[in-house]
Structure formats: structure tokens, C-alpha cells
C-alpha positions in Angstrom: -25.6 -2.2 27.5 -23.1 0.6 28.8 -20.7 1.4 25.7 -16.7 1.6 27.6 -15.4 5.3 26.4 -11.4 6.5 26.6 -10.8 9.8 25.5 -7.1 10.5 24.8 -6.3 13.6 24.9 -3.1 15.4 23.0 -1.6 12.9 21.1 2.1 14.3 19.2 2.6 14.2 16.4 5.9 12.0 15.6 8.3 14.3 14.5 11.7 12.6 16.1 13.4 9.7 14.2 15.6 6.7 14.8 12.5 4.9 15.9 11.1 1.8 14.8 7.6 0.6 12.8 6.3 -2.2 12.8 4.4 -3.4 10.6 2.5 -6.9 10.6 0.9 -8.6 8.1 -1.6 -11.3 8.2 -1.1 -15.1 8.1 -2.5 -15.1 5.0 -0.6 -12.8 3.5 2.4 -13.6 5.1 2.4 -16.6 3.0 1.5 -15.8 -0.1 4.5 -13.5 -0.8 6.3 -15.2 0.7 7.6 -12.6 3.2 9.9 -15.8 6.0 12.4 -15.2 3.2 14.1 -13.2 0.4 14.6 -9.4 0.5 12.4 -6.6 1.3 12.8 -3.3 -0.1 10.7 0.3 0.8 10.8 3.6 -0.3 9.2 6.8 1.3 7.9 9.4 -0.1 6.6 12.4 0.2 3.1 11.0 -2.0 2.2 7.6 -3.4 2.7 8.9 -6.8 5.9 11.0 -5.8 8.7 10.2 -8.2 10.9 11.1 -5.6 12.2 9.2 -3.0 13.0 10.5 0.2 14.8 7.6 1.9 15.0 4.5 0.6 15.5 0.8 3.4 16.3 -2.9 2.6 16.6 -6.2 4.6 20.0 -5.8 2.7 20.8 -2.7 4.1 19.6 -3.8 7.4 17.3 -1.4 8.5 14.3 -4.0 7.3 14.2 -7.1 10.0 11.7 -9.6 10.5 11.8 -10.3 14.3 8.3 -13.7 13.9 4.6 -13.5 14.1 4.3 -11.4 10.5 6.7 -8.8 11.3 8.3 -6.2 9.5 10.1 -3.6 11.0 11.4 -0.8 9.5 14.2 1.4 11.4 14.6 4.5 10.8 18.3 6.5 11.5 18.3 9.9 12.3 19.8 10.7 9.6 17.1 9.4 7.1 14.9 12.6 9.9 15.5 15.7 8.2 14.3 14.6 4.9 11.6 12.6 6.2 9.9 15.7 8.1 10.0 17.2 4.7 6.3 16.8 4.7 3.8 16.2 7.2 3.2 12.4 5.8 5.3 10.2 4.2 4.0 6.8 2.4 5.9 3.6 1.7 5.5 -0.3 0.7 7.6 -3.0 0.6 8.6 -4.9 -2.6 10.0 -8.9 -1.9 12.9 -10.4 -3.8 13.7 -13.8 -3.7 16.0 -15.0 -7.2 15.7 -11.9 -9.5 11.9 -11.5 -8.5 10.4 -8.7 -7.4 6.9 -8.3 -6.1 4.8 -5.7 -5.0 3.6 -6.1 -1.4 -0.6 -5.2 -1.7 0.3 -2.6 1.4 0.7 1.2 1.2 1.4 2.7 4.7 1.1 6.9 5.9 2.8 7.8 8.1 2.7 11.7 9.8 5.9 13.8 10.0 4.7 16.4 11.4 1.8 18.1 13.8 -0.9 16.8 11.9 -3.4 14.6 14.4 -5.8 14.6 15.7 -6.1 16.0 19.5 -8.4 14.3 20.8 -9.5 10.6 20.0 -12.7 9.0 21.2 -12.1 5.1 21.8 
């Protein structure tokens, strides 16, 4: 059986903000953590163990939305761009709050902000 290979060259990093990042959860995770209700919070850091928060967002402030299909969208405003692009990557995760109970969601996202991504990818 012949394999199909696609070559993608000159992959550019994400360097300009004012963008939306979609995070899709499994149906099981969505249900187990009640992600369709309550409030969601997220903090962006330059390292998962860093105490310095580069930028915070939430469903309360409107930067986190739930358009459906087990998807959470984080909209990063231009004003957060400078703080987030200070490191080659940023890390973020989510906390769910409902009725004063805060639950960490088991997902850690690493997002490139500098030209460190692969320049040639075999798919």
C-alpha cells in the first residue's frame, strides 16, 4: 500500500495576536468537568511552574467563549500581544468554577509565539 506524503514548507510562527485559539475537548471530558456551564478561567505563563502570570482571561470578561461542539475559544486581544510574545512559547490551562467550587481541567496547552516552529513538516 502506497503512503501519501504531504510536505509543508516555511511554516510561520504565530507572532501577531488579536486571534482566537480553539481548544476542542472530548465529549467525556466536557461532560465530566461540566465545561458547558459555570465559569472558565485561564492564565498564560512563560513556563508551567512560573509564578508570573503574563495574561489572564475568563468567560466573565468575555475572552473565553463556548461556541459548541465541545469547543472552548480563547480570544487574545492585541493588548496582550507584547506580554505573550516575550517568550518563545506560552503555556495555559483552564479552571472551571461553579458555585464557588474551582476545578482544574487536565489540559496544558503550549503555544508558540516566536519563530521556533518546524520549518518543514512531513505529513
